[in-house]
C-alpha positions in Angstrom: -66.2 -28.2 -55.2 -65.7 -31.5 -53.4 -68.7 -33.8 -53.5 -69.7 -35.5 -50.2 -69.5 -39.3 -50.5 -72.9 -41.1 -49.7 -70.9 -43.9 -48.1 -69.2 -41.5 -45.7 -72.6 -39.8 -45.0 -74.1 -43.2 -44.1 -71.2 -44.1 -42.0 -71.5 -40.8 -40.1 -75.2 -41.3 -39.5 -74.7 -44.9 -38.4 -71.9 -43.7 -36.0 -74.3 -41.0 -34.5 -77.1 -43.6 -34.1 -74.7 -46.2 -32.5 -73.4 -43.7 -30.0 -76.7 -41.9 -29.1 -79.2 -44.7 -28.9 -77.5 -46.5 -26.0 -77.4 -43.2 -24.1 -81.2 -42.6 -24.6 -81.9 -46.2 -23.6 -79.9 -45.8 -20.4 -81.5 -42.4 -19.7 -84.9 -44.0 -20.2 -84.1 -46.9 -17.8 -82.4 -44.9 -15.1 -84.3 -41.5 -15.3 -87.6 -41.6 -17.1 -88.8 -45.0 -15.9 -88.1 -44.2 -12.1 -89.9 -40.8 -12.5 -92.9 -42.5 -14.1 -92.8 -45.2 -11.4 -92.8 -42.6 -8.7 -95.7 -40.9 -10.3 -97.6 -44.2 -10.3 -96.8 -45.0 -6.7 -97.9 -41.5 -5.6 -101.4 -42.4 -6.6 -101.6 -45.2 -3.9 -101.7 -45.6 -0.2 -98.7 -47.9 0.2 -96.0 -48.4 2.9 -93.5 -49.9 0.4 -93.0 -53.1 2.3 -96.2 -55.0 1.6 -98.2 -56.1 -1.4 -101.3 -54.1 -0.3 -101.6 -51.1 -2.5 -104.8 -49.0 -2.3 -105.6 -46.6 -5.1 -106.4 -43.1 -3.7 -105.8 -40.9 -6.7 -104.5 -37.4 -5.8 -105.1 -37.6 -2.1 -101.4 -37.8 -1.3 -100.9 -34.5 -3.1 -103.9 -33.0 -1.3 -102.4 -34.1 2.0 -99.0 -32.5 1.1 -100.8 -29.1 0.7 -101.9 -29.2 4.3 -98.9 -31.0 5.8 -97.1 -28.3 7.8 -94.0 -30.5 8.2 -93.7 -30.9 4.5 -94.3 -27.2 3.8 -91.6 -26.3 6.4 -89.1 -28.5 4.5 -90.0 -26.8 1.2 -89.4 -23.4 2.8 -86.1 -24.7 4.3 -85.0 -25.9 0.9 -85.8 -22.5 -0.6 -83.8 -20.9 2.1 -80.8 -23.1 1.2 -81.3 -22.0 -2.5 -81.6 -18.3 -1.7 -79.2 -17.7 1.3 -76.7 -20.4 0.1 -76.8 -19.0 -3.5 -76.1 -15.4 -2.4 -73.2 -16.5 -0.1 -71.6 -19.0 -2.4 -71.8 -16.8 -5.6 -70.6 -13.8 -3.6 -67.7 -15.5 -1.9 -66.8 -17.3 -5.2 -66.6 -14.0 -7.1 -64.4 -12.4 -4.4 -62.0 -15.4 -4.5 -62.1 -15.2 -8.3 -61.1 -11.5 -8.1 -58.3 -12.3 -5.7 -56.9 -15.4 -7.5 -57.0 -13.9 -11.0 -54.7 -11.2 -9.7 -51.9 -13.8 -8.9 -49.0 -13.7 -11.3 -47.8 -17.2 -10.5 -49.8 -20.0 -12.1 -48.4 -22.4 -9.5 -49.9 -20.2 -6.8 -53.3 -20.2 -8.6 -53.3 -23.9 -8.9 -52.3 -24.4 -5.2 -55.1 -22.1 -3.9 -57.6 -23.9 -6.2 -56.5 -27.3 -5.0 -56.8 -26.2 -1.3 -60.2 -24.7 -1.8 -61.5 -27.7 -3.8 -60.2 -30.3 -1.4 -63.4 -30.6 0.7 -65.2 -31.9 -2.4 -62.8 -34.9 -2.4 -63.6 -35.9 1.2 -66.6 -38.1 2.3 -69.7 -36.1 3.0 -70.2 -38.0 6.3 -66.7 -37.2 7.5 -67.0 -33.5 6.7 -70.4 -33.3 8.3 -69.2 -35.0 11.5 -66.1 -32.8 11.5 -68.2 -29.7 11.2 -70.4 -30.9 14.1 -67.3 -31.4 16.3 -66.1 -27.8 15.4 -69.5 -26.3 16.4 -70.2 -28.5 19.4 -71.5 -26.3 22.3 -69.5 -27.8 25.2 -66.1 -28.8 23.7 -66.2 -27.7 20.1 -63.2 -26.0 18.5 -65.0 -22.7 17.7 -66.3 -22.1 21.2 -62.9 -23.2 22.6 -61.1 -20.6 20.5 -63.5 -17.9 21.5 -63.0 -18.8 25.1 -59.2 -18.7 24.7 -59.3 -15.3 23.1 -61.4 -13.9 25.9 -64.5 -13.7 23.7 -66.5 -16.2 25.6 -69.6 -14.0 25.4 -69.7 -14.8 21.7 -69.8 -18.6 22.3 -73.2 -20.0 21.4 -75.1 -23.3 21.2 -74.4 -23.5 17.5 -76.2 -26.8 17.2 -79.3 -25.6 19.0 -82.6 -24.8 17.3 -81.8 -21.1 17.1 -78.5 -21.6 15.1 -78.8 -25.1 13.6 -79.9 -23.8 10.1 -77.0 -21.3 9.9 -74.6 -24.0 11.1 -75.7 -26.4 8.3 -75.7 -23.6 5.8 -72.1 -22.7 6.7 -71.1 -26.3 6.1 -72.6 -26.3 2.6 -71.1 -22.9 1.8 -67.6 -24.1 2.9 -67.8 -27.2 0.7 -69.3 -25.8 -2.4 -67.4 -22.5 -2.7 -64.3 -24.6 -3.8 -66.3 -26.4 -6.4 -67.6 -23.2 -8.0 -64.3 -21.4 -7.8 -62.8 -24.0 -10.2 -65.6 -23.3 -12.7 -65.3 -19.5 -12.3 -61.6 -19.4 -12.8 -61.9 -21.6 -15.9 -64.4 -19.1 -17.3 -62.1 -16.1 -16.3 -59.1 -17.7 -18.0 -60.9 -17.7 -21.4 -61.4 -13.9 -21.4 -58.9 -12.3 -23.9 -56.1 -10.4 -22.1 -56.4 -7.7 -24.7 -59.7 -6.5 -23.1 -58.0 -6.0 -19.7 -55.0 -4.2 -21.4 -57.4 -1.8 -23.2 -59.2 -1.0 -20.0 -55.9 -0.5 -18.2 -54.8 2.0 -20.8 -58.1 3.8 -20.3 -57.3 4.2 -16.6 -59.4 1.4 -15.1 -58.0 -0.1 -11.9 -58.0 -3.8 -11.1 -61.4 -3.7 -9.3 -63.1 -1.8 -12.1 -61.7 -4.2 -14.7 -63.2 -7.1 -12.7 -66.6 -5.4 -12.4 -66.8 -4.1 -15.9 -65.2 -7.0 -17.8 -64.8 -10.2 -15.8 -68.3 -10.3 -14.2 -70.3 -9.4 -17.4 -68.3 -12.0 -19.4 -68.9 -14.6 -16.8 -72.6 -14.3 -17.2 -73.1 -17.7 -18.6 -70.9 -19.2 -15.9 -72.9 -17.4 -13.2 -76.1 -18.7 -14.7 -74.9 -22.2 -14.8 -73.6 -22.0 -11.2 -77.0 -20.7 -10.0 -78.8 -23.6 -11.8 -76.4 -26.1 -10.3 -76.7 -24.8 -6.8 -80.5 -24.8 -7.1 -80.4 -28.5 -8.0 -77.8 -29.2 -5.2 -79.8 -27.4 -2.6 -82.8 -29.6 -3.1 -81.0 -32.9 -3.6 -78.2 -32.7 -1.0 -78.6 -35.6 1.4 -75.4 -36.9 2.9 -74.1 -33.6 4.4 -77.4 -32.6 6.0 -78.3 -36.1 7.2 -75.0 -36.8 8.8 -74.6 -33.3 10.2 -78.1 -33.3 11.7 -77.8 -36.8 13.1 -74.5 -35.9 14.7 -73.3 -39.5 14.6 -75.6 -40.4 17.5 -78.2 -42.2 15.4 -81.0 -39.6 15.8 -83.0 -38.1 13.0 -81.8 -34.7 11.7 -83.3 -31.7 13.2 -86.5 -30.5 11.4 -84.9 -27.0 11.1 -82.3 -28.2 8.6 -84.1 -30.9 6.6 -84.5 -30.2 2.9 -86.9 -32.1 0.7 -84.4 -35.0 0.0 -83.9 -35.7 3.7 -87.6 -35.4 4.5 -88.4 -37.7 1.6 -86.0 -40.4 2.8 -87.3 -40.2 6.4 -90.9 -40.4 5.2 -90.2 -43.4 3.0 -87.9 -45.3 5.4 -87.1 -43.4 8.5 -84.5 -44.3 11.0 -85.2 -43.9 14.7 -88.9 -43.1 14.0 -89.9 -45.2 10.9 -92.8 -43.8 9.0 -92.8 -46.2 6.0 -95.0 -44.2 3.6 -93.3 -44.9 0.3 -96.3 -43.7 -1.8 -96.5 -40.5 0.1 -92.8 -40.0 -0.3 -93.2 -40.6 -4.0 -95.6 -37.7 -4.2 -92.9 -35.6 -2.4 -90.4 -36.6 -5.1 -92.8 -35.5 -7.9 -93.3 -32.1 -6.2 -89.5 -31.9 -5.7 -89.0 -32.5 -9.5 -91.6 -29.9 -10.4 -90.2 -27.3 -8.0 -86.7 -27.7 -9.4 -87.9 -27.5 -13.0 -89.9 -24.3 -12.3 -87.0 -22.6 -10.5 -84.6 -23.5 -13.3 -87.0 -22.2 -15.9 -87.3 -18.9 -14.0 -83.6 -18.6 -13.6 -83.0 -19.2 -17.4 -85.8 -16.7 -18.1 -84.2 -14.0 -16.0 -80.7 -14.5 -17.6 -82.2 -14.7 -21.1 -83.8 -11.3 -20.7 -80.4 -9.6 -20.0 -78.0 -8.5 -22.7 -75.6 -11.1 -24.1 -72.0 -10.0 -24.3 -69.7 -11.7 -26.9 -65.9 -11.5 -27.2 
């Protein structure tokens, strides 16, 4: 039996320390410190642009509990999580089913590249493009409907009644391509022998997908739900640019998530509010909400059966 060299052990430990300590230091500087700083600011009445800071304790948090505008943005963020999650995961699974059936690897790669392409374009450009497509008077969607003789289906997609669905459709379009890449990578690692055995037993392609692919993608599905939950709360550029419509106005209250509302409260644009301490309290609530949701998601998936292959 070979004896481990103490010198090699020491070198290995030194290497681990040398590579991990800088990471922890950077994490502390850019993550832990800003969180603690936000928590500190949230205990004051402060605009963020003066030296006058008045300690008020938990009054900002108490105000948040009665702030109907803030509560509405929390509900909107949760709607993004729920509706967006169902649509994105559902559409991604359908695309995964379709693409895994392709025999040509080049075709698979081409379809993935086309679907992933929106993630390589500037959020502002995509948001403005989507606004032009859905514009009520001269937008592409209503023009196509008019041209097909379906003018009765044309709507004011950017009006209060449809604005949330319009913003959600933008986010779904963009993020489906991102998650498809993850799902296909997960599907590619499933042993072909499992599909071959199921085919011998008489299972068609759809049954093989339902009985083999989806259960063995459980960890990928869990990860994607966690990622989307985080995205739904922190997405800023798409919603802000889409809601402003390139005209310099503030985004419609109907589509603001917590990140957008936090920014407008701290800095504002057309209507400056300048309540940085109050916005810091929002940031802490945002952090807690995301942490609780992720904990619940992990709890749900942990309680289900783990399949190994």
